[in-house]
N, CA, C, O and the ligand as a Tripos MOL2 file, in Angstrom:
@<TRIPOS>MOLECULE
protein
  273   271    69     0     0
PROTEIN
NO_CHARGES

@<TRIPOS>ATOM
      1 N          -4.3740   -6.4320  -21.2020 N.3       1 MET1
      2 CA         -3.7480   -5.9050  -22.4040 C.3       1 MET1
      3 C          -3.9430   -6.8610  -23.5720 C.2       1 MET1
      4 O          -3.8380   -8.0750  -23.3990 O.2       1 MET1
      5 N          -4.2180   -6.3430  -24.7280 N.am      2 ALA2
      6 CA         -4.6050   -7.1740  -25.8540 C.3       2 ALA2
      7 C          -3.4190   -7.9390  -26.4430 C.2       2 ALA2
      8 O          -3.5030   -9.1430  -26.6840 O.2       2 ALA2
      9 N          -2.3250   -7.2320  -26.6680 N.am      3 ASP3
     10 CA         -1.2150   -7.8930  -27.3660 C.3       3 ASP3
     11 C          -0.0890   -8.2300  -26.3860 C.2       3 ASP3
     12 O           1.0820   -7.9590  -26.6520 O.2       3 ASP3
     13 N          -0.4460   -8.7990  -25.2980 N.am      4 ARG4
     14 CA          0.5250   -9.2210  -24.2900 C.3       4 ARG4
     15 C           1.3400  -10.4120  -24.8200 C.2       4 ARG4
     16 O           0.7770  -11.3150  -25.4400 O.2       4 ARG4
     17 N           2.6410  -10.4200  -24.5840 N.am      5 PRO5
     18 CA          3.4610  -11.5450  -25.0330 C.3       5 PRO5
     19 C           3.1420  -12.7810  -24.2220 C.2       5 PRO5
     20 O           2.4830  -12.7040  -23.1850 O.2       5 PRO5
     21 N           3.6150  -13.9320  -24.7020 N.am      6 ALA6
     22 CA          3.3480  -15.1910  -24.0550 C.3       6 ALA6
     23 C           4.0550  -15.3070  -22.7280 C.2       6 ALA6
     24 O           5.0650  -14.6470  -22.4810 O.2       6 ALA6
     25 N           3.5150  -16.1490  -21.8810 N.am      7 ALA7
     26 CA          4.1390  -16.3760  -20.5780 C.3       7 ALA7
     27 C           4.2590  -17.8790  -20.3540 C.2       7 ALA7
     28 O           3.4760  -18.6640  -20.8890 O.2       7 ALA7
     29 N           5.2620  -18.2730  -19.5460 N.am      8 THR8
     30 CA          5.4090  -19.6840  -19.2180 C.3       8 THR8
     31 C           4.3610  -20.0750  -18.1960 C.2       8 THR8
     32 O           3.6170  -19.2290  -17.7020 O.2       8 THR8
     33 N           4.3050  -21.3570  -17.8800 N.am      9 ALA9
     34 CA          3.3430  -21.8700  -16.9280 C.3       9 ALA9
     35 C           3.5090  -21.2250  -15.5690 C.2       9 ALA9
     36 O           2.5460  -21.0870  -14.8150 O.2       9 ALA9
     37 N           4.7430  -20.8270  -15.2570 N.am     10 LEU10
     38 CA          5.0130  -20.2180  -13.9580 C.3      10 LEU10
     39 C           4.7370  -18.7390  -13.9500 C.2      10 LEU10
     40 O           4.8810  -18.0800  -12.9200 O.2      10 LEU10
     41 N           4.3390  -18.2070  -15.0980 N.am     11 GLY11
     42 CA          4.0050  -16.7910  -15.1420 C.3      11 GLY11
     43 C           5.1390  -15.8910  -15.6140 C.2      11 GLY11
     44 O           5.0170  -14.6670  -15.6400 O.2      11 GLY11
     45 N           6.2530  -16.5320  -15.9880 N.am     12 TYR12
     46 CA          7.3560  -15.7160  -16.5020 C.3      12 TYR12
     47 C           7.0960  -15.3050  -17.9360 C.2      12 TYR12
     48 O           6.5450  -16.0620  -18.7350 O.2      12 TYR12
     49 N           7.5080  -14.0810  -18.2410 N.am     13 CYS13
     50 CA          7.2920  -13.5360  -19.5710 C.3      13 CYS13
     51 C           8.3530  -14.1380  -20.5220 C.2      13 CYS13
     52 O           9.5130  -14.2870  -20.1400 O.2      13 CYS13
     53 N           7.9550  -14.4750  -21.7340 N.am     14 THR14
     54 CA          8.9080  -15.0530  -22.6790 C.3      14 THR14
     55 C           9.5140  -13.9890  -23.5660 C.2      14 THR14
     56 O          10.4160  -14.2810  -24.3500 O.2      14 THR14
     57 N           9.0460  -12.7780  -23.4620 N.am     15 ASN15
     58 CA          9.5810  -11.7070  -24.2780 C.3      15 ASN15
     59 C          10.8340  -11.0880  -23.6540 C.2      15 ASN15
     60 O          10.8930  -10.8770  -22.4430 O.2      15 ASN15
     61 N          11.8230  -10.8030  -24.4820 N.am     16 THR16
     62 CA         13.0500  -10.1870  -23.9250 C.3      16 THR16
     63 C          13.3960   -8.8920  -24.6330 C.2      16 THR16
     64 O          14.4480   -8.3060  -24.3800 O.2      16 THR16
     65 N          12.5240   -8.4420  -25.5130 N.am     17 ALA17
     66 CA         12.8310   -7.2010  -26.2370 C.3      17 ALA17
     67 C          12.0250   -6.0450  -25.6740 C.2      17 ALA17
     68 O          10.7940   -6.0750  -25.6680 O.2      17 ALA17
     69 N          12.7330   -5.0240  -25.2000 N.am     18 PRO18
     70 CA         12.0130   -3.8560  -24.6680 C.3      18 PRO18
     71 C          11.2540   -3.0770  -25.7450 C.2      18 PRO18
     72 O          11.6550   -3.0650  -26.9090 O.2      18 PRO18
     73 N          10.1970   -2.4520  -25.3620 N.am     19 VAL19
     74 CA          9.4550   -1.6080  -26.2950 C.3      19 VAL19
     75 C          10.3650   -0.4680  -26.7350 C.2      19 VAL19
     76 O          10.9300    0.2340  -25.8970 O.2      19 VAL19
     77 N          10.5140   -0.2790  -28.0620 N.am     20 PRO20
     78 CA         11.3850    0.7870  -28.5610 C.3      20 PRO20
     79 C          11.0300    2.1300  -27.9550 C.2      20 PRO20
     80 O           9.8580    2.4970  -27.8730 O.2      20 PRO20
     81 N          12.0610    2.8660  -27.5260 N.am     21 GLY21
     82 CA         11.8150    4.2090  -27.0220 C.3      21 GLY21
     83 C          11.5690    4.2500  -25.5100 C.2      21 GLY21
     84 O          11.4400    5.3300  -24.9330 O.2      21 GLY21
     85 N          11.5030    3.0750  -24.8660 N.am     22 THR22
     86 CA         11.2370    3.0830  -23.4140 C.3      22 THR22
     87 C          12.4990    2.9060  -22.5780 C.2      22 THR22
     88 O          12.4450    2.9620  -21.3500 O.2      22 THR22
     89 N          13.6270    2.6950  -23.2370 N.am     23 LEU23
     90 CA         14.8580    2.4780  -22.4750 C.3      23 LEU23
     91 C          15.2570    3.7710  -21.7390 C.2      23 LEU23
     92 O          15.2510    4.8640  -22.3050 O.2      23 LEU23
     93 N          15.5980    3.5990  -20.4690 N.am     24 ARG24
     94 CA         16.1190    4.7540  -19.7380 C.3      24 ARG24
     95 C          17.2560    4.2780  -18.8630 C.2      24 ARG24
     96 O          17.3150    3.1130  -18.4690 O.2      24 ARG24
     97 N          18.1510    5.1910  -18.5670 N.am     25 THR25
     98 CA         19.2780    4.8800  -17.6980 C.3      25 THR25
     99 C          19.0760    5.6350  -16.3820 C.2      25 THR25
    100 O          18.7590    6.8250  -16.3680 O.2      25 THR25
    101 N          19.2670    4.9160  -15.2910 N.am     26 ILE26
    102 CA         19.1120    5.5360  -13.9690 C.3      26 ILE26
    103 C          20.2990    6.4660  -13.7000 C.2      26 ILE26
    104 O          21.4630    6.0890  -13.8370 O.2      26 ILE26
    105 N          19.9630    7.6650  -13.3230 N.am     27 ASN27
    106 CA         20.9920    8.6490  -12.9880 C.3      27 ASN27
    107 C          20.9360    8.9560  -11.5120 C.2      27 ASN27
    108 O          19.8930    9.3680  -11.0030 O.2      27 ASN27
    109 N          22.0300    8.7640  -10.8200 N.am     28 ALA28
    110 CA         22.0640    8.9450   -9.3630 C.3      28 ALA28
    111 C          21.6890   10.3600   -8.9870 C.2      28 ALA28
    112 O          21.2100   10.5920   -7.8770 O.2      28 ALA28
    113 N          21.8910   11.3030   -9.8680 N.am     29 LYS29
    114 CA         21.5730   12.6960   -9.5720 C.3      29 LYS29
    115 C          20.0620   12.8590   -9.4020 C.2      29 LYS29
    116 O          19.6010   13.7070   -8.6390 O.2      29 LYS29
    117 N          19.3060   12.0440  -10.1170 N.am     30 ASP30
    118 CA         17.8540   12.1730  -10.0630 C.3      30 ASP30
    119 C          17.2540   11.4240   -8.8960 C.2      30 ASP30
    120 O          16.1980   11.8140   -8.3990 O.2      30 ASP30
    121 N          17.8860   10.3760   -8.4500 N.am     31 ILE31
    122 CA         17.2500    9.5140   -7.4530 C.3      31 ILE31
    123 C          17.8700    9.6630   -6.0750 C.2      31 ILE31
    124 O          17.3530    9.0970   -5.1110 O.2      31 ILE31
    125 N          18.9710   10.4120   -5.9500 N.am     32 GLY32
    126 CA         19.5410   10.6540   -4.6530 C.3      32 GLY32
    127 C          20.5790    9.6420   -4.2380 C.2      32 GLY32
    128 O          20.6230    8.5440   -4.7930 O.2      32 GLY32
    129 N          21.4210    9.9830   -3.2700 N.am     33 PRO33
    130 CA         22.5510    9.1480   -2.8890 C.3      33 PRO33
    131 C          22.1290    7.7910   -2.3120 C.2      33 PRO33
    132 O          22.9030    6.8350   -2.3470 O.2      33 PRO33
    133 N          20.9260    7.7100   -1.7920 N.am     34 LYS34
    134 CA         20.4360    6.4680   -1.1980 C.3      34 LYS34
    135 C          20.3680    5.3610   -2.2370 C.2      34 LYS34
    136 O          20.4890    4.1800   -1.9090 O.2      34 LYS34
    137 N          20.1750    5.7450   -3.4770 N.am     35 PHE35
    138 CA         20.0090    4.7380   -4.5460 C.3      35 PHE35
    139 C          21.1880    4.7640   -5.5190 C.2      35 PHE35
    140 O          21.0580    4.3960   -6.6870 O.2      35 PHE35
    141 N          22.3160    5.1980   -5.0220 N.am     36 ARG36
    142 CA         23.4680    5.3510   -5.8790 C.3      36 ARG36
    143 C          23.8660    4.0210   -6.5460 C.2      36 ARG36
    144 O          24.3900    4.0150   -7.6600 O.2      36 ARG36
    145 N          23.6170    2.9110   -5.8660 N.am     37 HIS37
    146 CA         23.9700    1.5970   -6.4190 C.3      37 HIS37
    147 C          23.1880    1.3100   -7.7070 C.2      37 HIS37
    148 O          23.5620    0.4330   -8.4850 O.2      37 HIS37
    149 N          22.1310    2.0370   -7.9170 N.am     38 LEU38
    150 CA         21.3490    1.8100   -9.1480 C.3      38 LEU38
    151 C          21.8600    2.6470  -10.2980 C.2      38 LEU38
    152 O          21.4100    2.5020  -11.4350 O.2      38 LEU38
    153 N          22.7960    3.5170   -9.9990 N.am     39 HIS39
    154 CA         23.2720    4.4410  -11.0450 C.3      39 HIS39
    155 C          23.8230    3.6960  -12.2540 C.2      39 HIS39
    156 O          24.5980    2.7500  -12.1160 O.2      39 HIS39
    157 N          23.4170    4.1300  -13.4240 N.am     40 GLY40
    158 CA         23.9130    3.5530  -14.6690 C.3      40 GLY40
    159 C          23.1310    2.3390  -15.1110 C.2      40 GLY40
    160 O          23.3530    1.8200  -16.2050 O.2      40 GLY40
    161 N          22.2130    1.8780  -14.2700 N.am     41 ARG41
    162 CA         21.4230    0.7450  -14.6910 C.3      41 ARG41
    163 C          20.4000    1.1410  -15.7190 C.2      41 ARG41
    164 O          19.8590    2.2470  -15.6980 O.2      41 ARG41
    165 N          20.1490    0.2310  -16.6060 N.am     42 ARG42
    166 CA         19.1940    0.5500  -17.6820 C.3      42 ARG42
    167 C          17.9030   -0.1930  -17.4490 C.2      42 ARG42
    168 O          17.8820   -1.3480  -17.0240 O.2      42 ARG42
    169 N          16.8280    0.5100  -17.7420 N.am     43 TYR43
    170 CA         15.5120   -0.0900  -17.6250 C.3      43 TYR43
    171 C          14.7670    0.0450  -18.9390 C.2      43 TYR43
    172 O          14.9640    1.0010  -19.6890 O.2      43 TYR43
    173 N          13.9160   -0.9170  -19.2010 N.am     44 GLY44
    174 CA         13.0670   -0.8250  -20.3530 C.3      44 GLY44
    175 C          11.6900   -1.3730  -20.0230 C.2      44 GLY44
    176 O          11.5270   -2.1090  -19.0490 O.2      44 GLY44
    177 N          10.7160   -1.0250  -20.8140 N.am     45 ILE45
    178 CA          9.3670   -1.4940  -20.5520 C.3      45 ILE45
    179 C           9.0140   -2.6230  -21.5100 C.2      45 ILE45
    180 O           9.1770   -2.4990  -22.7240 O.2      45 ILE45
    181 N           8.5360   -3.7060  -20.9600 N.am     46 CYS46
    182 CA          8.1280   -4.8710  -21.7490 C.3      46 CYS46
    183 C           6.7040   -4.6450  -22.2600 C.2      46 CYS46
    184 O           5.9160   -3.9400  -21.6300 O.2      46 CYS46
    185 N           6.3790   -5.2530  -23.4140 N.am     47 PRO47
    186 CA          5.0070   -5.1300  -23.9090 C.3      47 PRO47
    187 C           3.9680   -5.6800  -22.9170 C.2      47 PRO47
    188 O           2.7840   -5.3640  -23.0380 O.2      47 PRO47
    189 N           4.3840   -6.4870  -21.9510 N.am     48 CYS48
    190 CA          3.4100   -6.9830  -20.9500 C.3      48 CYS48
    191 C           3.1140   -5.9350  -19.9230 C.2      48 CYS48
    192 O           2.2320   -6.1340  -19.0870 O.2      48 CYS48
    193 N           3.8300   -4.8000  -19.9480 N.am     49 GLY49
    194 CA          3.4870   -3.7310  -19.0340 C.3      49 GLY49
    195 C           4.4420   -3.5720  -17.8790 C.2      49 GLY49
    196 O           4.2870   -2.6500  -17.0790 O.2      49 GLY49
    197 N           5.4190   -4.4380  -17.7690 N.am     50 LYS50
    198 CA          6.3440   -4.3880  -16.6420 C.3      50 LYS50
    199 C           7.6140   -3.6360  -17.0420 C.2      50 LYS50
    200 O           8.0820   -3.7170  -18.1770 O.2      50 LYS50
    201 N           8.1460   -2.9110  -16.0740 N.am     51 GLU51
    202 CA          9.4360   -2.2580  -16.3120 C.3      51 GLU51
    203 C          10.5190   -3.1140  -15.6950 C.2      51 GLU51
    204 O          10.4610   -3.4520  -14.5130 O.2      51 GLU51
    205 N          11.5350   -3.4740  -16.5220 N.am     52 VAL52
    206 CA         12.5130   -4.4470  -16.1070 C.3      52 VAL52
    207 C          13.9350   -3.9480  -16.3830 C.2      52 VAL52
    208 O          14.1590   -3.1210  -17.2680 O.2      52 VAL52
    209 N          14.8710   -4.4600  -15.6210 N.am     53 THR53
    210 CA         16.2790   -4.1540  -15.8810 C.3      53 THR53
    211 C          16.6940   -4.7100  -17.2450 C.2      53 THR53
    212 O          16.2850   -5.8010  -17.6410 O.2      53 THR53
    213 N          17.5000   -3.9470  -17.9360 N.am     54 VAL54
    214 CA         18.0120   -4.3800  -19.2500 C.3      54 VAL54
    215 C          19.4460   -4.8370  -19.1000 C.2      54 VAL54
    216 O          20.2520   -4.1490  -18.4730 O.2      54 VAL54
    217 N          19.7760   -5.9800  -19.6610 N.am     55 THR55
    218 CA         21.1290   -6.5200  -19.5750 C.3      55 THR55
    219 C          22.0450   -5.7830  -20.5640 C.2      55 THR55
    220 O          21.5970   -4.9580  -21.3600 O.2      55 THR55
    221 N          23.3380   -6.1090  -20.4860 N.am     56 GLU56
    222 CA         24.3070   -5.4540  -21.3490 C.3      56 GLU56
    223 C          24.0120   -5.7360  -22.8230 C.2      56 GLU56
    224 O          24.3430   -4.9330  -23.6960 O.2      56 GLU56
    225 N          23.4070   -6.8450  -23.0810 N.am     57 ARG57
    226 CA         23.0930   -7.1960  -24.4600 C.3      57 ARG57
    227 C          21.8320   -6.4950  -24.9460 C.2      57 ARG57
    228 O          21.4740   -6.6070  -26.1190 O.2      57 ARG57
    229 N          21.1680   -5.7880  -24.0750 N.am     58 GLY58
    230 CA         19.9520   -5.0780  -24.4910 C.3      58 GLY58
    231 C          18.6950   -5.9030  -24.3550 C.2      58 GLY58
    232 O          17.6440   -5.5560  -24.8930 O.2      58 GLY58
    233 N          18.8150   -7.0100  -23.6210 N.am     59 ASN59
    234 CA         17.6270   -7.8500  -23.4120 C.3      59 ASN59
    235 C          17.0190   -7.5780  -22.0610 C.2      59 ASN59
    236 O          17.7160   -7.2010  -21.1190 O.2      59 ASN59
    237 N          15.7210   -7.7670  -21.9650 N.am     60 LEU60
    238 CA         15.0560   -7.6200  -20.6980 C.3      60 LEU60
    239 C          15.3950   -8.8040  -19.8010 C.2      60 LEU60
    240 O          15.4850   -9.9420  -20.2620 O.2      60 LEU60
    241 N          15.5820   -8.5220  -18.5170 N.am     61 ARG61
    242 CA         15.8000   -9.5470  -17.5650 C.3      61 ARG61
    243 C          14.5310  -10.4020  -17.4090 C.2      61 ARG61
    244 O          13.4240   -9.9270  -17.6640 O.2      61 ARG61
    245 N          14.6980  -11.6390  -16.9970 N.am     62 ARG62
    246 CA         13.5370  -12.5080  -16.8100 C.3      62 ARG62
    247 C          12.6300  -11.9080  -15.7590 C.2      62 ARG62
    248 O          13.0860  -11.4770  -14.7000 O.2      62 ARG62
    249 N          11.3550  -11.8830  -16.0540 N.am     63 HIS63
    250 CA         10.4130  -11.2450  -15.1360 C.3      63 HIS63
    251 C           9.0590  -11.9390  -15.2450 C.2      63 HIS63
    252 O           8.7440  -12.6030  -16.2320 O.2      63 HIS63
    253 N           8.2900  -11.7580  -14.2070 N.am     64 LYS64
    254 CA          6.9240  -12.2670  -14.2600 C.3      64 LYS64
    255 C           6.0110  -11.1940  -14.8010 C.2      64 LYS64
    256 O           6.2400   -9.9990  -14.6110 O.2      64 LYS64
    257 N           4.9860  -11.6360  -15.4720 N.am     65 GLN65
    258 CA          4.0340  -10.6820  -16.0000 C.3      65 GLN65
    259 C           3.1430  -10.1780  -14.8640 C.2      65 GLN65
    260 O           2.8470  -10.8960  -13.9090 O.2      65 GLN65
    261 N           2.7290   -8.9230  -15.0020 N.am     66 PRO66
    262 CA          1.8530   -8.4060  -13.9500 C.3      66 PRO66
    263 C           0.5170   -9.1780  -13.9400 C.2      66 PRO66
    264 O          -0.0130   -9.5450  -14.9890 O.2      66 PRO66
    265 N           0.0060   -9.4050  -12.7590 N.am     67 GLN67
    266 CA         -1.2720  -10.1040  -12.6330 C.3      67 GLN67
    267 C          -2.4020   -9.0850  -12.6780 C.2      67 GLN67
    268 O          -2.2910   -7.9720  -12.1640 O.2      67 GLN67
    269 N          -3.4690   -9.4960  -13.2950 N.am     68 GLU68
    270 CA         -4.6020   -8.5930  -13.3540 C.3      68 GLU68
    271 C          -5.7130   -9.0410  -12.4430 C.2      68 GLU68
    272 O          -6.7530   -8.3880  -12.3700 O.2      68 GLU68
    273 ZN          7.1050   -9.0030  -20.0990 Zn       69 ZN69
@<TRIPOS>BOND
     1     1     2 1
     2     2     3 1
     3     3     4 2
     4     3     5 am
     5     5     6 1
     6     6     7 1
     7     7     8 2
     8     7     9 am
     9     9    10 1
    10    10    11 1
    11    11    12 2
    12    11    13 am
    13    13    14 1
    14    14    15 1
    15    15    16 2
    16    15    17 am
    17    17    18 1
    18    18    19 1
    19    19    20 2
    20    19    21 am
    21    21    22 1
    22    22    23 1
    23    23    24 2
    24    23    25 am
    25    25    26 1
    26    26    27 1
    27    27    28 2
    28    27    29 am
    29    29    30 1
    30    30    31 1
    31    31    32 2
    32    31    33 am
    33    33    34 1
    34    34    35 1
    35    35    36 2
    36    35    37 am
    37    37    38 1
    38    38    39 1
    39    39    40 2
    40    39    41 am
    41    41    42 1
    42    42    43 1
    43    43    44 2
    44    43    45 am
    45    45    46 1
    46    46    47 1
    47    47    48 2
    48    47    49 am
    49    49    50 1
    50    50    51 1
    51    51    52 2
    52    51    53 am
    53    53    54 1
    54    54    55 1
    55    55    56 2
    56    55    57 am
    57    57    58 1
    58    58    59 1
    59    59    60 2
    60    59    61 am
    61    61    62 1
    62    62    63 1
    63    63    64 2
    64    63    65 am
    65    65    66 1
    66    66    67 1
    67    67    68 2
    68    67    69 am
    69    69    70 1
    70    70    71 1
    71    71    72 2
    72    71    73 am
    73    73    74 1
    74    74    75 1
    75    75    76 2
    76    75    77 am
    77    77    78 1
    78    78    79 1
    79    79    80 2
    80    79    81 am
    81    81    82 1
    82    82    83 1
    83    83    84 2
    84    83    85 am
    85    85    86 1
    86    86    87 1
    87    87    88 2
    88    87    89 am
    89    89    90 1
    90    90    91 1
    91    91    92 2
    92    91    93 am
    93    93    94 1
    94    94    95 1
    95    95    96 2
    96    95    97 am
    97    97    98 1
    98    98    99 1
    99    99   100 2
   100    99   101 am
   101   101   102 1
   102   102   103 1
   103   103   104 2
   104   103   105 am
   105   105   106 1
   106   106   107 1
   107   107   108 2
   108   107   109 am
   109   109   110 1
   110   110   111 1
   111   111   112 2
   112   111   113 am
   113   113   114 1
   114   114   115 1
   115   115   116 2
   116   115   117 am
   117   117   118 1
   118   118   119 1
   119   119   120 2
   120   119   121 am
   121   121   122 1
   122   122   123 1
   123   123   124 2
   124   123   125 am
   125   125   126 1
   126   126   127 1
   127   127   128 2
   128   127   129 am
   129   129   130 1
   130   130   131 1
   131   131   132 2
   132   131   133 am
   133   133   134 1
   134   134   135 1
   135   135   136 2
   136   135   137 am
   137   137   138 1
   138   138   139 1
   139   139   140 2
   140   139   141 am
   141   141   142 1
   142   142   143 1
   143   143   144 2
   144   143   145 am
   145   145   146 1
   146   146   147 1
   147   147   148 2
   148   147   149 am
   149   149   150 1
   150   150   151 1
   151   151   152 2
   152   151   153 am
   153   153   154 1
   154   154   155 1
   155   155   156 2
   156   155   157 am
   157   157   158 1
   158   158   159 1
   159   159   160 2
   160   159   161 am
   161   161   162 1
   162   162   163 1
   163   163   164 2
   164   163   165 am
   165   165   166 1
   166   166   167 1
   167   167   168 2
   168   167   169 am
   169   169   170 1
   170   170   171 1
   171   171   172 2
   172   171   173 am
   173   173   174 1
   174   174   175 1
   175   175   176 2
   176   175   177 am
   177   177   178 1
   178   178   179 1
   179   179   180 2
   180   179   181 am
   181   181   182 1
   182   182   183 1
   183   183   184 2
   184   183   185 am
   185   185   186 1
   186   186   187 1
   187   187   188 2
   188   187   189 am
   189   189   190 1
   190   190   191 1
   191   191   192 2
   192   191   193 am
   193   193   194 1
   194   194   195 1
   195   195   196 2
   196   195   197 am
   197   197   198 1
   198   198   199 1
   199   199   200 2
   200   199   201 am
   201   201   202 1
   202   202   203 1
   203   203   204 2
   204   203   205 am
   205   205   206 1
   206   206   207 1
   207   207   208 2
   208   207   209 am
   209   209   210 1
   210   210   211 1
   211   211   212 2
   212   211   213 am
   213   213   214 1
   214   214   215 1
   215   215   216 2
   216   215   217 am
   217   217   218 1
   218   218   219 1
   219   219   220 2
   220   219   221 am
   221   221   222 1
   222   222   223 1
   223   223   224 2
   224   223   225 am
   225   225   226 1
   226   226   227 1
   227   227   228 2
   228   227   229 am
   229   229   230 1
   230   230   231 1
   231   231   232 2
   232   231   233 am
   233   233   234 1
   234   234   235 1
   235   235   236 2
   236   235   237 am
   237   237   238 1
   238   238   239 1
   239   239   240 2
   240   239   241 am
   241   241   242 1
   242   242   243 1
   243   243   244 2
   244   243   245 am
   245   245   246 1
   246   246   247 1
   247   247   248 2
   248   247   249 am
   249   249   250 1
   250   250   251 1
   251   251   252 2
   252   251   253 am
   253   253   254 1
   254   254   255 1
   255   255   256 2
   256   255   257 am
   257   257   258 1
   258   258   259 1
   259   259   260 2
   260   259   261 am
   261   261   262 1
   262   262   263 1
   263   263   264 2
   264   263   265 am
   265   265   266 1
   266   266   267 1
   267   267   268 2
   268   267   269 am
   269   269   270 1
   270   270   271 1
   271   271   272 2
@<TRIPOS>SUBSTRUCTURE
     1 MET1         2 RESIDUE 1 A MET
     2 ALA2         6 RESIDUE 1 A ALA
     3 ASP3        10 RESIDUE 1 A ASP
     4 ARG4        14 RESIDUE 1 A ARG
     5 PRO5        18 RESIDUE 1 A PRO
     6 ALA6        22 RESIDUE 1 A ALA
     7 ALA7        26 RESIDUE 1 A ALA
     8 THR8        30 RESIDUE 1 A THR
     9 ALA9        34 RESIDUE 1 A ALA
    10 LEU10       38 RESIDUE 1 A LEU
    11 GLY11       42 RESIDUE 1 A GLY
    12 TYR12       46 RESIDUE 1 A TYR
    13 CYS13       50 RESIDUE 1 A CYS
    14 THR14       54 RESIDUE 1 A THR
    15 ASN15       58 RESIDUE 1 A ASN
    16 THR16       62 RESIDUE 1 A THR
    17 ALA17       66 RESIDUE 1 A ALA
    18 PRO18       70 RESIDUE 1 A PRO
    19 VAL19       74 RESIDUE 1 A VAL
    20 PRO20       78 RESIDUE 1 A PRO
    21 GLY21       82 RESIDUE 1 A GLY
    22 THR22       86 RESIDUE 1 A THR
    23 LEU23       90 RESIDUE 1 A LEU
    24 ARG24       94 RESIDUE 1 A ARG
    25 THR25       98 RESIDUE 1 A THR
    26 ILE26      102 RESIDUE 1 A ILE
    27 ASN27      106 RESIDUE 1 A ASN
    28 ALA28      110 RESIDUE 1 A ALA
    29 LYS29      114 RESIDUE 1 A LYS
    30 ASP30      118 RESIDUE 1 A ASP
    31 ILE31      122 RESIDUE 1 A ILE
    32 GLY32      126 RESIDUE 1 A GLY
    33 PRO33      130 RESIDUE 1 A PRO
    34 LYS34      134 RESIDUE 1 A LYS
    35 PHE35      138 RESIDUE 1 A PHE
    36 ARG36      142 RESIDUE 1 A ARG
    37 HIS37      146 RESIDUE 1 A HIS
    38 LEU38      150 RESIDUE 1 A LEU
    39 HIS39      154 RESIDUE 1 A HIS
    40 GLY40      158 RESIDUE 1 A GLY
    41 ARG41      162 RESIDUE 1 A ARG
    42 ARG42      166 RESIDUE 1 A ARG
    43 TYR43      170 RESIDUE 1 A TYR
    44 GLY44      174 RESIDUE 1 A GLY
    45 ILE45      178 RESIDUE 1 A ILE
    46 CYS46      182 RESIDUE 1 A CYS
    47 PRO47      186 RESIDUE 1 A PRO
    48 CYS48      190 RESIDUE 1 A CYS
    49 GLY49      194 RESIDUE 1 A GLY
    50 LYS50      198 RESIDUE 1 A LYS
    51 GLU51      202 RESIDUE 1 A GLU
    52 VAL52      206 RESIDUE 1 A VAL
    53 THR53      210 RESIDUE 1 A THR
    54 VAL54      214 RESIDUE 1 A VAL
    55 THR55      218 RESIDUE 1 A THR
    56 GLU56      222 RESIDUE 1 A GLU
    57 ARG57      226 RESIDUE 1 A ARG
    58 GLY58      230 RESIDUE 1 A GLY
    59 ASN59      234 RESIDUE 1 A ASN
    60 LEU60      238 RESIDUE 1 A LEU
    61 ARG61      242 RESIDUE 1 A ARG
    62 ARG62      246 RESIDUE 1 A ARG
    63 HIS63      250 RESIDUE 1 A HIS
    64 LYS64      254 RESIDUE 1 A LYS
    65 GLN65      258 RESIDUE 1 A GLN
    66 PRO66      262 RESIDUE 1 A PRO
    67 GLN67      266 RESIDUE 1 A GLN
    68 GLU68      270 RESIDUE 1 A GLU
    69 ZN69       273 GROUP 0 **** ****
């Protein structure tokens, strides 16, 4: 990816802002009772291409960038 955000030496992404419009909330109705614990969790997509949990503050959780 051309405009990938910076990463630390360990491969962790330094970006914490989700791409606008990619935020979604997990709905237990869509994923079934097996994944009920995920209900209400928010996910967003990072510019590095990874989909990550979003914290209450709206920041992406620390994650490693996908390897190519
Ligand atoms: Zn990232």
